[in-house]
N, C-alpha and C positions, 0 to 999 in steps of 0.2 A: 335533962334538957334534950331536946330532940336535935339530930344532927342536920347539918346544913343539906345534905342530900334527902333526908326525909322532908324537910321544910320545902326544897325545891319541887319534890314529888307532888307535895300537897297542893302548892300554889298552881302548878301547872296542870293539876288534874281538874282545876277550875277554869283556868287562863291558860290555854295550850301556847307554848312558846313564849311565856312572859318573861322567863329568866335566860333565854337562849341568847347568846351574844350574835348580834348581827354581823356576818362577815360579808363586806361589800366585794362583789366579784371584781376582779381585775378588767379593767375597760380595754376595749379594742382600741388600736391606735392606727393613725396614718402616718407613714413616713415622710420626712421632711425633705429627703434626699440629700441632706447634709451629714454626712457620716459622724462627725464630731458630736453631733446632737443626737441622732438616733441610736448611737452606741450607748450614750448615758441614760436615755430616758425611753427609749423604745418607740419614739415619735409623739405625734401630738394625740392625746386621748379624745376618742369619741364619748358622747355623753357626758361632756364636761367643759368647763370654761378654762381657758388658757389665756394668760396675759403675757404679751411680749412687750417689755420696758425698755426705750431707748431715747436719748436725749433728741430732739429736733435740730439742735444746733451743730451737730457734727455728723459725719457718715458713720452709721452704727451697724449697718448690715442687715437692718430691719427689712428693707425692700427686697434684699437679696433673698432672706429667709421666707418672706411671703410669697414671692413669686415661684420660688422653688416647692414650697408646699403646694400652691396652686397647681404646678404643673404636674407634681406627682399625683394629685387627687383627680384632675381632669384627665390625665393620662390613664387612669384606672376606671374611667367613664363614670366618674362622680360628677353631678352638677354641683357648681360653687356659686357662692355670692359674695360680692366685695363690696361692702359699704362704706363709701369713700368721702368721710366728713369733710376733708380738705381739698377735695377734687383734684387730687395730685397723680393719680394712676395714669400711666402711660401705656396704652394697648400696645403699641409697638415694642416696647420693652418687655411686656408680658410674653408676646409672641416669640419674642428672640430668645427668652427663658425657657420655652417649651410649653407655655400655658395655652391650652385649647380653648380660644376665645368663645366658640360656639357653645361651649358648657359653662361659660361664666356670665353670671348676670352682675353687671355693674351698675350700683345705685350711686349716683353723684348727688351731693348735697351743697347746699348753698343756692346762689341765684336769688330771683326775685319770690321770696317765700316769706310768710309771716312768722314761720319758726326758725330758730337760729340753727346752724348746721350740726351742733351738737344734738339738739333735740330732734332734728329730722333724722339723725343717725340712729337714735334710739328708738324711734318711731318705727323706721324701716325694719331695724334689726328684730323688733318684737313681732312684726308682721311675719318675717321670714321664719323665725323660730316657731311661731305658732302654726304656720302652714306646713312647715316641714317639707322634706323632699331633697334636702341638700347635705352632701358630704361634708363640706366645709362652708361655714358663715364667718368670713372675717370682717370686722369693724375696725377700720383704720382711723384712730383718734390720735395719731403720732404727731401731727402738726397742728393740733388743737392747743391753746394755751393751757399750761398745767394747773393753773387756778379754777379754770373752768371745769376740767376734768375731775379735780378733787371735790368738786361741789355735788357730783353725783351722790346720792345717797347709797349707803351701803345696803339698803333694803332692795335697791334696784340690781345690784350685783347678785345678791342673794337670789332673789327671784328668777333671774336668767339661769344661774347655775342649777336651780331645783327644777325648771321647766325643760331644759335640755338633758337633765339626768337620764331620762328614759328615752332618749332619741339618738338614732345612729349618726348623730351630727358632731363634729368638731366645731366649737363656738370659740372663736379666736378674736382678742382684743389687742391692738397696737396701742399702747398708751405711753405718754412721756414719763411715767413713774408707775410704781405699783400702787393701784389705788383699789383692786379688788379684794385685798388681803386674802382671808382665809377661804373665801368664796372661788378661788381659782384653784383647779387641780394642779396646775402647771404654771409656774412663773419664771420667765427668763428675762435676764438683763444683758443687753448687747451694748457694746462700745467698740471704738476704733482702736486698733492696735498700731497700725502704721501701713503705709504703702510701700510697694516695692516697684522698683523701677527697672526698665529693660536697657542694658548697656551702661555706659559711663557718661556722665554729665561733663560737656566741654562748654567752653565758651562760645563756640559757633554752632553747636548742635545741641538740642535738646533731648530728652529721653522720653520714651513711651510709659505710660503706667502698665506695669506688667498684672499686678493684682493688688487687693486689699486684703489685710489681715485683721481679723475682728476678735475680741474677746466675748466669751460667752459664758455667763455665770448662771448656774443653775440654783434658785434660791428656794423653790418649792416643787415637788414632784408628786405624782400619783403612785410612782413604783412604792413597793413594799419595804425596800431598803433605801434609806435616804442617801442621796448622792451629794448633797451640800457638804462642803463648799466646792463641788465640782467647777472647774473653770477650764473647760476644753476651748480651743481656739479653732476658727475655721477661715477659710480664704475664699474669696470671689474674684472671678477674672472679670474685667471690663467688657462690655459688649459695644463694640465699634460699629457706627452706622456706615 
């Protein structure tokens, strides 16, 4: 009986590389500026789809994470795009967080349009991905009803992940739950751990909010070594106007 090595040689003499294991190269990453996340994952992968999952009913840190990522990317002179399905982005808060607004394309969904906000968001994301030129394309669906997000076919997520695969772009979706499944190279779940107050509360005087602590759970990662169930926490300070 012919050995496996001989069979491999005979097959690959006719079809070069037919039995060679494909080793996917490690993707480049963009730092988020949040040490707890960057230490565990290395950042948000380029050429891949990332989903950031958080409940819209509580403060979860998703906006802090998004603004920090955009601040890091625009600070490195990357052009970025934000597709805002809920029309919730506040430019003043973005500027306060360090986002260079002159390098950010803000696509606002809703208004008097024949398409629903979710459909508008995916149409816009498709155009942006196809045209390229962005370091980060973020699609904020976090304030869309979860039942509507769950109706998005798995084929749509798969197509986005394949199209962006050969591009130097980090494609990030903010969703109320994990819907992209295995199409996402990185899946993060965020939640509120609790507030911290400055000083002591008294009957006559209130306290100022010093910072918010958030839970960060890494469910899926592009890294070679799985980090789940890694649960680092991170803290955000409020921006006072």
